[in-house]
C-alpha positions, 0 to 999 in steps of 0.5 A: 783859433779855428783854422780856415781850411777850406782855403789851403792852397788858395791865395785869400785878400783880406781887407779890414784889419782891425779886430775880426780882419786881424784874427781871419787872416792869422786864421787863414794862415793857419788853415794853410792860406796865404793872406794878401791884407788891406786897408785903406788905414795905414796903421792897421796895415803897419801892424798886419805887417809886423805880424808877419802879413803879406800885405798891398794896396789892392787897388795895384794888383791883378785880383786874377789868383784871389779866392774870395775877397775876406770884408770886414763886416764895417765896410761897405759892402752895398750903400751908400755906395759899395767899396772900392774893395767890392768892385774890384771883386765883382770886376775879377768874379771872386766872392767877397765873403765876412769872417762868420761865412769863413766860420761856416763852411769850417763847421760843415766840413768838420762838425756839422752837427756842433749846436750853433746858435745865432742871434739878431735884431735891432735891439736886445741881441747883445743880452739875448747873446749873454743870457743864451751862452750864460744858461748853456754854460749853466747846462754845462756846454763848453760854451763859444761866445763872439760875433758882434758882442766882442771875439771875434769868431775866429779867435775862439774855438773850433766846434766839435759835439759838446761845444755851442757858439752862440754867435751875435750877428749885425746886419752887416754881418749875416750880408757878408754870410752867405751861407749862414746856417745855424742849428738855432735862429734867432731875430728878437724884431726888426724896427728902422735902423742902419739905412744908411748901409742898407738902403730901405729898412725893407732890404735891412729887414731881408736881410735880417729875415737870411738868419732864420731862413738859413736854419738848418733842416732840424734846427729851429727858427726862433722869432719875434712877433711883437713888430710886423716886420717878423711878424710876416717873416715868421709866417713866411718860413712856416710856408716854407717848412722851417721849425718856428717859435715865435715870441711875444711880451705883448700878447698871448699865442695859440702856438709858441712862447709868451710873457703874461704877469712875469711868467714864461708860458709855452703854448702848443693848441689848448695846453698851457705849462710855465716855461720860468718866471722872472719876478724878482730877476734885477738883470732881466727888469723890464718889458725888452729884458722880457724878450730877451728872457723868453727867446734865451729861454726857447733857445734853451728848451730847442737845446733840450736843457730842463726847466728847471736849469734854465729857471736856475741860469736866469736868476743867476745871470749877472746881465750884460756890463754897461746894460741896466747893470746894478753896480751898488746899492746905499740904504733905498737907493739902487744905482744902475749903469745903461752906458749902452742907452746910447740914443732915444729907444734904448734909454726908453726901455731904462727909463719904462722899467723903474717908479722914482728915476734920478736920471743922469743924461747928456753927453754927445748929441743924436738927431732927435734929442729926447723929445721922443722920451716925453711919456716917460716924464712923470716917473723922473724925479729929477735929472742931472744933465751932461756934456754937449747935450745939457742945454738941448736936454734942458729945453726939453724936460723944461718945466716938467723935469727939475733938472740939474745942469751937472756938466760931468759925470763925477759931479751928476753922480754926487748929486743925484745919490745926495737927492735920492737917499735924501728923498726917503723914496723905497725904491730910489734908483739913480741911473745912467742912461745918457740917450747919447754918445760918450764922445765928447767926454768919453772914448766909448760907453764902456770906458763912461759906464765903468767911470759911473761904476767906479765913482758909485763903488766910492761912495760910502756905505754902497754897497754890491747889489747881490 
């Protein structure tokens, strides 16, 4: 845990008592603050009370003595309308911040030069975060990974030299971190997402920009420049005097890092040097993972990690669970768990990565279905449709893609494994990438992905991928 000493002797309200909220309560208390905990969910309030915290309905208390409101990132700050607790705080002149802001203040107080890597982007941030954490471990750092990827930041060990914090940040978390100042900030990409919480894509992009704009003096801002928003952001950072490293997987760069023929290249003026090779690394297959790897490599170089250590780290990266995860092989058939592909855009990355696919898709449908995936249909040898979306997906596939109405995951896996093996194809892939939420049959995508892995690994003759 990271004790939050910056509010010692003061009273702090904490609203939203899920994982990060409860961790904030513990960290504030450990640092000497008095905590008043609240939530709209009575069950969460009861858990906080059982943990020994004072709880209250913040609508019925005086805000005069509150030094801050620590808000959980899932609680609306601005759109579609500010949560009532935010309005109360503003009315009382109380600052509204999040748990990562608490971390930033502690780092500045106690270890301002300790390495702190913050990662954001519309797509790829979890894989990039996990990859950077893996690379820093390989390089010998005491690595603490958390934030949006899973572990609440205040549940990690405190900042110190030799220990790196690798933190994934959503736009919601950035919004609650006004003094965000990583030593390395990474912005992968920006495309339309979470407009319900930010109002416009322009505001969403502006929030993302703050992560790299806040990089501390002497630090490095790494920006993927394959979309217009990020190109403009990189140019603004340059004009502001930041140390900017541009990343592209689509075009060579005059200055920056780019990927060409599965090779990561660093360019500076007329000089070109090979940084690492991605060929044959199954966990980093596909153009989207090339961007993740290039950004992670730029981070490693900014931290002084040697290129040979970087290459070894890329080769040994196991991949992110449920994201293009190779869970087994039987003969020429590879089984890939991409349960985290919960919408068509995410599934497009998976479909673009293989040529002969036996595709398991379906679940709780999302707006737009799979109509945007038609360019990948020639790669699909057969589809196996499950869950509520099966009928809709069948209509979209029509006669262009052979498909079965499998209904459930176990039936789909058995059928896909049988057909892939019978096909005789040299590189057949049974791919779970549902393009749907899991909620019709599974509580979350992790449980769905674990079920896929367990069923596959129980098939006769399936061996681990090495």
